[in-house]
Phi, psi and omega in degrees: 000124179275178180297323184297322182288325175296323180289324176297316181295323176300316182292336181285345184242344183233126177284322179279159177256153174289148175260132181264166180281124178245129183291339177280341183276133179289135180045051185292328177301315181294318178296318172303317179294317176304314176289334176292329179290318185296332185255022181303314179305316185292319181292320180292323179291331178291316190283342181256002181280163180292337180293340185295340176295337177292324177294320187295319176295339182277322185200097184295318186288317179292317179302319179293319181302314180295314181299319180292325176293310184294327179267008175272113181293336178290333176294314183287333178290326178291326177289322179290332178290313179301317181290327181294321178265346175268342186293315179301321181292316180298316181290328177291321176295320176290329171295328181276343187264053176223172178260020172280145183296118183215009181299323185278358182250337189295333178299310178301318191291318176301316179299314181296319185294308184301320182289327172295322177294314184302315180299318179292323179289319181289326175300317177293319178278354182046062178230159170282150181297342178281350183270159181275152175218117181294320181296314179298323174301318179292317179293321184293323179292325176295306180305311181294325175297317180292324182288328180292322176292322186274328179287134181228161174305328181293326172299321181284324171295321170298319177300323186284335182270000176274111183301333184294336182286349176262349182290142176302320181302318181289314173301331183277340180300328177218128178294341177280352181281143174230151177296146182311317188288349177253003181262120188301309179299313182299316182298316182297315182289324176298320175305311178304318179292316181295327184286328175284323184286319180238105179284330180282127180299326180291318174301320185289321177296324184291313186289334180287325181290320179296322177293321172311306180297316184294311184285332180262005181057049178249170180052241186282357183261008191264002185285151181291338175287316176299310179301312182302317187286348177302326183267332192268326185267150172296152188303313184292327174292316178306314185286328175293325187271320189241001190262011184293335181288342178239074192294321180294314182293322177299315181297320178292321180291326173302321182281322185275330184281349181249015184260140167288167181258007173218170189262002187296326179298327178285321177295330179296342173307329179298331175297318180293309187303327181298326176283333179277318180254092184237185185298326180283339184233048180273001176259356181288153186283165182296325182292312176302319176299316178300318181294325177294318175299312178305312182298312183299314187299315182289324173294331173293320182294314186287340179292337182287352177280335188279147182298335183283351182294319181288339178274356175098353183293323179259014184290349181301339181280351179282119182237138174067027180068035179284049176196171183277117174255128178271182181273004181296156180300323188294339183261350190289329184269005184285139179293143175294316184237146173266158171282117184281152177291350176298340184268354179284137185305319184292320177292319179300325179293319185289317188276328195243346181270043176226166177284123182293342180272355182278109182292341178285343182255013181294142179285132179272116183249349183287347177288337179254120188249152172292128176287000000 
């Protein structure tokens, strides 16, 4: 029996295709296991079908091994277990791997992720949280080691300036939550950040007084509307509406609350550059290529303003996975890269069939501004 005949047998029982491991795909092993779990019923029907006897005649030992493995519920329980404690890690990293403002959210993401991983492991081992777990200790050590490398005083300062984390609604969602100004680690790192940011002692004392008023709901921050809006308004909007009484802290909040939490969005420009500077366009100057990447990136940012963006019409500007992909079926079939309009013959004639030295034909990039 050749590979084609086995594939036909597989397609008769499974609507979805198997995914192979690709080194360029983020967390490809986890995505592959997720798809493998989704076609469980089809695989089991395949090995108990009469046609499986043809495979048995070809290789009895391999056929028996495959059948026993696919019909073994303990094997599928192990797959469910792997997905249960890796999915929170996968989702957290994917949310952080975007150019959306998230510097003020990553601290909470890590806490929630670690808590979900711990619950999944202890649920599998059927233990209480007060009991020891060697596997959880090993996983926790890896997670904390990674978080220690990623955590910076700037993360803690951004976390401290998010008004939502001081609201009663957010604190009541989990009894283990504390406001940032009551968290010893966050307070220590915030002071370190202020010490670096404000070398002058008087300036540092001034911003500390502003932070005390903000965190303790004193002075201009004590009205019921201001307190209520902490949970209802986006952080940067809240500071724009209610932060005028703390101008120094407000200016810092505007800078931090609009920042992504990783540099991957900057590195992803190489994917865009790869579309621009190809074998067919290897004669354009570095400045021309840089201008094209700049225009493309800003057009992608501006496209998010349009109502059609969330409907998928403007999703063509998403390149290289610059968005959060969940493990759901709807996202597994999404293309990694979109076909850019730079590959259109009409646009190519306008942009590239000109002399790079001709100043009259220079590409104008100032018309597209960063939002």
